[in-house]
C-alpha positions in Angstrom: -24.6 25.3 2.7 -23.3 23.3 -0.1 -23.5 24.1 -4.1 -23.1 21.5 -6.3 -23.1 21.2 -9.7 -25.1 18.2 -11.2 -26.7 16.1 -14.1 -30.7 15.2 -14.2 -32.1 12.0 -13.1 -35.1 9.9 -14.7 -38.4 9.4 -12.7 -36.8 6.1 -11.7 -34.2 7.3 -10.4 -32.0 5.8 -13.1 -29.2 8.2 -15.0 -29.2 8.9 -18.5 -25.7 8.3 -19.5 -26.0 10.3 -23.1 -26.4 13.8 -21.7 -24.3 16.2 -18.8 -26.2 19.4 -17.9 -24.1 22.3 -16.9 -25.9 25.3 -15.0 -26.4 28.4 -17.1 -24.9 31.3 -15.6 -28.7 32.6 -14.6 -29.8 30.1 -13.0 -29.7 28.7 -9.5 -27.5 25.8 -8.0 -29.1 22.8 -7.3 -28.1 20.7 -3.8 -28.1 17.0 -3.6 -30.0 15.6 -0.6 -28.5 11.9 -0.7 -31.0 10.6 1.5 -33.4 10.8 -1.6 -35.9 7.9 -2.2 -34.7 7.5 -5.4 -33.1 4.4 -6.8 -29.5 4.7 -5.9 -26.8 2.8 -8.5 -26.4 -0.9 -8.1 -22.5 -1.6 -7.5 -22.2 -4.5 -9.5 -22.9 -2.5 -12.4 -19.7 -0.7 -12.8 -17.5 -2.9 -10.5 -15.7 -4.8 -13.6 -12.6 -4.6 -15.9 -15.8 -4.0 -18.6 -17.8 -1.7 -17.4 -16.9 1.7 -19.0 -17.7 3.1 -15.7 -16.7 3.0 -11.9 -19.1 4.6 -9.3 -16.9 7.0 -7.0 -17.6 8.5 -3.8 -16.0 11.8 -2.5 -16.4 13.1 1.0 -16.6 16.8 2.2 -16.2 16.2 6.3 -16.1 18.7 9.0 -13.6 17.1 11.8 -14.6 17.1 15.3 -13.7 20.7 17.5 -13.0 18.7 20.6 -9.9 17.4 22.3 -7.7 15.0 20.6 -9.1 11.4 22.3 -12.5 12.4 21.8 -12.1 14.2 18.4 -10.8 10.6 17.3 -13.9 8.8 18.4 -16.3 11.3 16.9 -14.4 11.4 13.6 -13.9 7.6 13.1 -18.1 7.2 13.9 -18.6 9.6 11.4 -16.4 7.8 8.3 -17.8 4.4 9.9 -21.5 6.1 9.5 -20.8 7.3 5.9 -19.2 3.7 4.4 -22.3 1.9 6.1 -24.8 4.4 4.8 -27.5 3.8 1.8 -26.2 6.7 -0.2 -22.8 4.9 -0.5 -23.8 2.1 -1.4 -23.2 2.3 -5.2 -19.5 2.9 -4.6 -16.8 1.0 -6.0 -14.5 3.7 -4.1 -14.9 5.9 -1.3 -12.0 8.9 -0.5 -12.1 10.6 2.8 -10.0 14.5 3.1 -7.2 15.4 4.6 -6.4 15.8 8.4 -10.3 14.8 9.3 -9.5 11.5 11.4 -6.5 11.7 14.0 -4.0 13.8 15.3 -0.4 13.6 16.4 -1.6 12.5 19.8 -3.2 9.6 18.3 -0.7 8.5 15.3 -0.5 5.1 14.3 1.9 2.7 12.7 0.8 1.9 9.4 1.6 -1.6 7.3 3.9 -1.6 4.5 1.4 -2.7 1.6 4.0 -5.1 0.3 3.4 -6.9 3.9 -0.4 -7.9 2.5 -1.4 -6.9 6.2 -5.3 -7.0 6.9 -5.8 -4.7 10.0 -9.4 -6.1 10.8 -7.7 -9.7 10.9 -5.4 -8.7 13.5 -7.9 -7.1 16.0 -5.9 -5.3 18.6 -3.1 -7.7 19.4 -0.9 -5.2 16.8 0.7 -2.5 17.0 -1.7 -1.0 14.7 -4.7 1.4 16.5 -8.0 0.6 17.1 -9.3 2.9 14.6 -7.1 1.6 11.5 -8.3 -1.7 12.5 -11.9 -0.7 12.6 -11.9 1.1 9.0 -10.0 -1.9 7.5 -13.2 -3.9 8.9 -15.5 -1.1 7.8 -13.9 -1.5 4.1 -14.1 -5.6 4.2 -17.7 -5.2 5.3 -18.7 -3.2 2.7 -16.8 -4.4 0.3 -15.5 -1.5 -0.8 -11.8 -0.1 -1.6 -11.5 3.0 1.2 -8.9 5.8 0.9 -8.0 7.9 4.3 -5.4 10.2 5.4 -4.2 10.2 9.0 -1.2 11.1 11.1 1.1 8.3 10.8 3.9 7.3 13.2 6.9 5.2 11.9 10.4 4.5 13.7 13.2 6.4 12.0 16.5 3.9 10.6 19.2 5.7 9.3 20.0 3.7 6.2 21.7 4.4 2.9 18.8 5.0 1.4 18.3 7.8 4.1 21.1 8.7 6.0 19.6 11.9 7.7 19.5 11.4 11.2 16.2 10.7 13.7 14.2 13.1 16.1 15.5 11.9 19.6 12.5 9.8 20.0 13.6 7.6 17.1 10.3 8.2 15.8 9.2 10.0 12.1 5.8 11.4 11.8 3.7 11.9 8.8 0.8 12.9 6.7 0.2 10.1 5.1 -2.6 8.3 2.9 -4.0 4.6 3.7 -5.7 2.5 0.6 -7.7 -0.4 2.0 -9.4 -2.8 -0.9 -12.6 -4.5 -0.8 -10.9 -7.1 1.7 -9.8 -4.7 4.5 -6.2 -4.8 3.0 -3.4 -2.2 3.1 -2.5 -1.8 -0.6 -1.1 1.0 -1.2 0.5 4.2 1.4 1.5 8.1 0.2 3.7 10.2 2.9 3.0 13.7 1.7 6.1 16.1 0.3 5.1 18.9 -0.1 4.3 20.3 3.1 2.0 23.5 4.4 2.8 24.8 8.2 3.0 21.3 9.3 5.6 20.0 12.0 5.9 16.6 10.5 8.6 14.2 8.5 8.9 13.9 4.7 10.3 10.9 3.1 13.8 11.6 1.8 12.3 11.8 -1.8 9.3 12.1 -3.0 6.9 8.8 -3.3 5.3 7.5 -6.3 2.1 5.7 -4.9 -0.4 4.0 -6.9 -2.9 1.0 -6.7 -4.6 -1.4 -8.8 -8.6 -2.3 -8.7 -10.6 -4.7 -9.8 -12.6 -2.5 -12.1 -9.8 -2.6 -14.1 -8.4 0.9 -13.1 -5.0 2.4 -11.9 -4.8 5.1 -9.3 -2.4 7.6 -8.2 -2.6 9.3 -5.3 -1.1 12.5 -3.1 -2.1 14.7 -0.8 -3.1 19.1 -1.0 -0.6 20.8 -1.3 1.1 18.4 -3.5 -1.2 19.4 -6.2 1.1 23.0 -6.7 4.2 20.8 -7.7 6.0 18.6 -9.9 6.7 16.3 -7.6 4.7 13.9 -7.1 1.5 14.9 -8.8 2.5 15.8 -12.2 5.4 13.3 -12.4 2.2 10.8 -12.2 0.1 12.2 -14.9 3.6 12.6 -17.1 3.9 8.2 -16.2 0.3 8.0 -18.0 -1.5 7.9 -14.5 -5.1 8.3 -16.2 -7.1 8.8 -12.6 -6.1 10.2 -9.6 -7.0 10.4 -5.8 -6.6 13.9 -3.6 -7.6 14.1 -0.1 -7.0 17.9 0.7 -7.4 20.2 4.0 -7.3 23.5 1.7 -7.2 26.5 2.2 -8.7 28.8 -0.3 -7.0 31.7 -1.5 -8.4 34.4 -4.1 -8.5 35.0 -6.8 -6.3 31.8 -8.5 -5.8 29.1 -5.7 -9.9 28.5 -4.4 -10.2 24.8 -3.8 -12.7 24.0 -6.5 -11.2 26.2 -8.8 -7.7 24.7 -9.0 -9.2 20.8 -8.9 -10.9 21.5 -11.7 -8.4 23.7 -13.5 -5.4 21.1 -12.8 -8.1 18.0 -14.1 -9.1 20.2 -17.2 -5.6 20.9 -18.2 -4.0 17.4 -17.3 -7.1 15.8 -19.1 -7.7 13.0 -15.8 -10.4 12.0 -13.7 -9.6 13.5 -10.3 -11.6 12.2 -7.0 -10.9 15.2 -4.4 -12.1 15.1 -0.9 -12.3 18.1 0.7 -12.0 19.2 4.7 -15.2 20.8 5.3 -13.9 23.9 7.7 -15.4 27.0 5.7 -14.5 29.1 8.9 -10.9 29.1 7.9 -11.4 28.9 3.8 -11.2 24.8 4.1 -13.6 23.3 1.8 -13.9 21.8 -1.8 -14.7 18.5 -3.1 -15.6 17.3 -6.6 -15.3 14.4 -8.9 -13.8 15.6 -12.6 -13.6 14.2 -15.8 -10.8 16.0 -17.4 -11.6 18.2 -20.5 -15.2 16.7 -20.2 -15.3 18.8 -16.9 -16.9 18.5 -13.2 -19.5 15.4 -12.7 -19.8 17.0 -9.8 -18.2 19.8 -7.2 -18.8 21.2 -3.8 -17.9 24.5 -1.8 -19.3 24.8 1.5 -20.0 28.2 3.1 -21.3 28.5 6.7 -20.4 24.9 9.6 -19.9 23.0 6.7 -20.8 19.2 6.7 -20.4 15.7 6.8 -21.8 14.1 3.4 -20.6 11.6 0.8 -21.1 12.3 -2.9 -21.3 10.0 -5.5 -21.4 9.4 -9.4 -20.3 7.2 -12.0 -17.1 8.0 -13.0 -16.0 7.4 -17.2 -13.1 5.5 -17.9 -10.3 6.7 -19.8 -8.8 4.3 -22.1 -6.6 5.2 -24.5 -6.7 8.8 -23.7 -10.3 8.6 -24.9 -13.6 8.7 -22.8 -15.9 6.1 -24.7 -18.9 7.9 -22.4 -20.5 10.6 -21.0 -19.9 11.4 -17.7 -22.9 11.0 -15.0 -23.8 11.7 -11.3 -26.2 9.7 -9.3 -28.1 12.6 -8.4 -31.4 12.3 -5.8 -33.4 15.2 -4.5 -33.2 18.7 -6.1 -33.6 22.0 -3.7 -33.3 24.8 -5.3 -31.8 28.3 -3.7 -33.7 31.3 -3.7 -34.7 32.9 -7.4 -32.5 35.7 -6.3 -28.6 34.6 -6.6 -26.8 35.2 -3.2 -23.2 36.9 -4.0 -20.7 35.7 -1.8 -19.7 38.0 0.6 -17.0 37.6 4.0 -19.6 36.1 6.1 -19.8 32.9 4.0 -16.1 31.8 4.2 -12.6 33.2 4.9 -10.3 33.5 2.2 -6.7 33.8 1.9 -5.3 36.8 -0.7 -2.9 36.2 -3.3 0.1 38.6 -3.4 -1.2 40.9 -6.1 1.0 43.4 -5.2 3.7 42.0 -7.1 1.9 42.0 -10.4 2.3 44.3 -12.7 -1.5 45.3 -13.9 -3.7 48.3 -15.1 -7.3 49.1 -13.9 -9.9 48.2 -16.7 -12.0 52.0 -17.7 -15.4 51.0 -18.5 -16.3 54.2 -19.5 -15.1 53.5 -22.5 -17.8 54.5 -25.0 -16.9 51.9 -27.5 -17.4 49.2 -24.7 -14.2 47.4 -25.9 -10.5 47.3 -24.7 -7.3 45.9 -26.2 -4.6 46.1 -24.0 -0.9 44.7 -23.5 0.8 44.3 -20.0 4.3 42.8 -19.4 6.1 41.8 -16.3 9.5 42.5 -17.8 9.9 40.4 -20.6 6.7 38.5 -19.8 4.0 39.7 -21.7 -0.1 39.2 -21.9 -2.4 40.5 -24.1 -5.8 41.0 -23.4 -9.1 41.6 -25.2 -12.1 42.5 -23.6 -16.2 43.2 -24.8 -18.9 44.3 -22.3 -22.1 45.7 -21.9 -23.5 48.5 -19.3 -25.9 47.0 -16.8 -29.1 49.3 -15.4 -27.8 50.0 -12.0 -29.7 51.5 -9.0 -28.6 53.9 -6.7 -27.8 51.8 -4.1 -24.9 49.1 -4.2 -21.2 48.5 -4.8 -19.7 46.9 -7.6 -16.2 45.2 -8.0 -13.8 47.2 -10.5 -11.2 45.1 -12.8 -7.7 44.8 -13.3 -5.5 43.2 -16.1 -2.5 41.5 -14.5 0.4 40.1 -15.3 3.3 38.0 -13.0 6.4 36.1 -13.3 8.4 34.6 -10.5 8.2 32.6 -7.7 5.1 31.6 -4.9 7.3 31.7 -1.7 4.3 31.2 0.8 4.7 31.4 4.2 4.3 28.2 5.7 5.0 26.2 2.9 8.6 24.3 3.0 8.4 24.1 -0.7 8.0 27.1 -3.6 6.8 27.2 -7.0 7.3 29.3 -9.6 4.0 30.8 -12.1 3.8 32.8 -15.0 0.1 34.4 -14.8 -1.8 36.5 -17.3 -5.0 37.5 -15.2 -7.9 39.5 -15.2 -9.4 39.8 -11.5 -11.8 41.8 -9.5 -10.9 44.6 -6.5 -13.6 46.3 -4.4 -11.7 49.6 -5.0 -9.3 51.0 -7.6 -6.3 50.5 -5.7 -3.9 47.2 -6.3 -4.2 47.0 -2.7 -8.4 46.0 -2.9 -7.5 43.6 -5.2 -8.5 39.9 -4.3 -10.7 40.9 -1.3 -14.5 40.6 -1.7 -17.2 42.8 0.3 -18.1 42.6 3.5 -21.2 41.0 5.0 -23.3 44.5 4.7 -22.2 45.8 1.7 -24.9 45.3 -1.3 -23.0 44.4 -4.7 -24.5 45.4 -7.4 -22.7 44.9 -11.1 -21.7 47.5 -13.2 -20.6 45.6 -16.6 -21.5 42.1 -17.6 -18.4 40.5 -20.0 -19.4 39.3 -23.2 -16.0 38.3 -24.3 -12.9 38.0 -22.9 -9.6 37.1 -24.8 -5.9 36.5 -23.0 -3.0 35.3 -25.1 0.9 35.0 -24.4 3.7 32.5 -25.3 5.7 30.8 -22.7 9.2 29.3 -22.8 9.5 25.1 -22.9 12.4 23.0 -22.0 11.3 23.0 -18.4 8.6 21.2 -16.7 5.2 23.3 -16.6 1.2 23.0 -17.1 -0.5 25.9 -18.3 -4.3 26.1 -17.1 -7.4 27.7 -17.6 -8.5 29.8 -14.7 -11.7 31.1 -13.8 -14.0 31.9 -10.6 -17.3 33.4 -10.2 -18.6 34.8 -7.0 -20.6 31.9 -6.3 -16.8 30.4 -6.3 -17.0 28.0 -8.7 -15.6 27.9 -12.0 -16.7 28.6 -15.7 -18.2 25.6 -17.1 -16.0 24.4 -19.7 -18.9 25.0 -22.5 -18.6 28.5 -21.9 -14.8 28.9 -22.4 -12.6 27.9 -25.4 -8.5 26.2 -24.3 -6.0 26.8 -27.6 -2.4 25.4 -27.2 0.1 25.3 -29.4 3.9 25.7 -30.3 5.4 28.4 -32.0 8.5 29.9 -33.2 9.4 33.3 -32.1 12.8 35.0 -32.7 14.2 31.3 -33.3 12.8 30.3 -30.0 10.0 27.2 -29.9 7.3 28.6 -27.5 4.2 27.5 -26.4 1.5 29.3 -27.2 -1.8 29.8 -25.2 -5.4 31.4 -25.7 -8.1 31.6 -23.4 -11.2 33.2 -24.3 -14.6 33.4 -22.9 -17.5 33.2 -24.5 -20.4 33.6 -22.7 -21.8 36.8 -21.0 -21.3 36.9 -17.4 -21.6 39.8 -14.9 -20.5 37.9 -11.7 -16.8 36.6 -12.8 -14.4 37.3 -10.0 -11.0 35.5 -12.3 -10.4 34.8 -15.5 -6.5 33.7 -16.2 -4.0 31.7 -18.1 -2.1 30.3 -14.9 1.2 28.7 -15.7 2.9 26.7 -13.4 6.5 26.5 -13.7 7.0 24.1 -10.7 10.8 24.6 -9.1 12.1 27.5 -11.5 14.1 26.0 -13.5 14.5 28.9 -16.1 13.3 31.7 -14.0 15.5 34.6 -12.5 16.7 33.1 -9.2 14.6 30.5 -9.5 15.5 27.4 -7.2 15.3 23.6 -7.3 14.2 21.1 -5.1 16.8 18.8 -3.2 16.3 16.0 -0.2 16.2 17.6 2.4 19.4 17.2 4.7 17.8 17.0 8.3 15.0 15.3 9.9 12.4 17.7 10.8 12.3 17.2 14.9 9.3 15.4 16.0 7.5 14.6 19.4 6.7 11.2 20.8 2.9 10.2 20.3 2.9 9.0 23.8 4.6 11.7 25.3 2.4 14.6 26.8 5.1 16.8 25.9 2.8 19.0 23.6 2.6 16.4 20.7 -0.6 17.8 20.2 0.3 20.6 18.0 1.6 17.7 15.6 -2.1 17.5 14.1 -4.7 18.3 16.6 -7.5 19.8 13.4 -8.6 22.8 15.2 -5.2 23.4 16.9 -3.9 23.1 13.5 -6.0 25.4 11.6 -6.1 28.0 14.3 -2.2 28.4 14.0 -2.2 28.2 9.8 -4.9 30.7 9.9 -2.1 33.1 11.7 0.4 31.8 10.1 -0.6 32.0 6.4 -2.2 35.6 6.9 -5.5 34.7 6.6 -8.0 37.5 5.8 -11.2 37.7 7.7 
């Protein structure tokens, strides 16, 4: 079942443009049902350069579990059904997630965007696979911009631009975004740069891919793991892109890197619109889609549990001009279904979550027996220090049930994640939960058979720290409740400013909780310092010196490992140390 945050609709189905509702922590979440009889938004309300909005759809998509050819047919049928659905009618642009269409066995050539190729007009008398042709035709028939992610094959050529040797089969295999315009023409392509447990190739240097639209918005786009790095994600923001497309097959990790949690945090800190479409396989921790309006917060967000789903979520997105939004965000809301009044707390049966390397943190356990119901601590990891202030009140608890404990932690260093070909560096100040008093108990959630009973509710949390400047970095407010959603933007205060400390210019950040909550899992200032410049033992990224060996998709000698979705998911689950 998916939970989403949404605004409300009027009786006739139109959306009020002057108010965005945030869900108070003591109310149930709303579910969107996109098959409602309520009046949909009309696409021509937004598809002009003069409009203050455009209408976007992001797809949370569960890939087929069948063998490669059967899976492709099933996935393609799901894509085409969504594109032609009533729910998708209002959209100007639809974004599908990463790695939910084809595999290495069915890798396709992709036209160079500069060629102006419309695969639909070529039919099957071309180098392009039938599924690419069909999606081009679907975009043309629906008159929409369509963004997909696929496994691409490309002929390898050694040149001055890329002197690396080719694989024996003469092919490169890429994880690739492809963008079609309303005519079905391929207008943009991006090949993933930061791979994550994927036996694929990369380009010699990171691509900066973008495309213009007839509704006056220029989009940059990248894929999944790229969001943690300067190239290309943060580079696009630094170049002034205000709207970003983000297909992903994200493997959620607590306490800092669950899907919606990080999408929202990144969008907020950069103050950009983000269209995020996630693969929907909660059994391996893969879920998380949303449409975010920067500092205005999420227009909608989805974290699935259980079986996952195939569904499009549609919203009007306010255009950002001259670094300002002239109108509030609004969502196309249809019939809503309310969860039971008793909030269902997350447990291990709901979704599989990875765990961060919290043993590396310097941390202390919060003592809630303090009669003042207050605490103030400084926690330092070597020379990097975090200041914490907490206020809480005790809750009346029954004799049954277990509760989370909390630790205050600080960390500075590289994140050398298993399976990742690139690493990033972080400076993190964090409050996080544990299922016991040991650090080994942290970053975990209770088993399904445990009754949870909160011990305290936080009334205020404040975290402050000073961060070095002079290197590419991004400081983010990072939070998570036990429903796998972050705090709403009106539930915290975020401050950043320059400060002179011992004759050195530092960036001071303060993150303050200004609501009362009893279901907080994470509250942190997450400082991403990208390639580790300025860190002890930090490394800088440089172009790879050799190609990753690939297998010919036409040769059955094991090529399925290049992206049969379920095989890849199972492999990554083992490779990345997913916890049950």
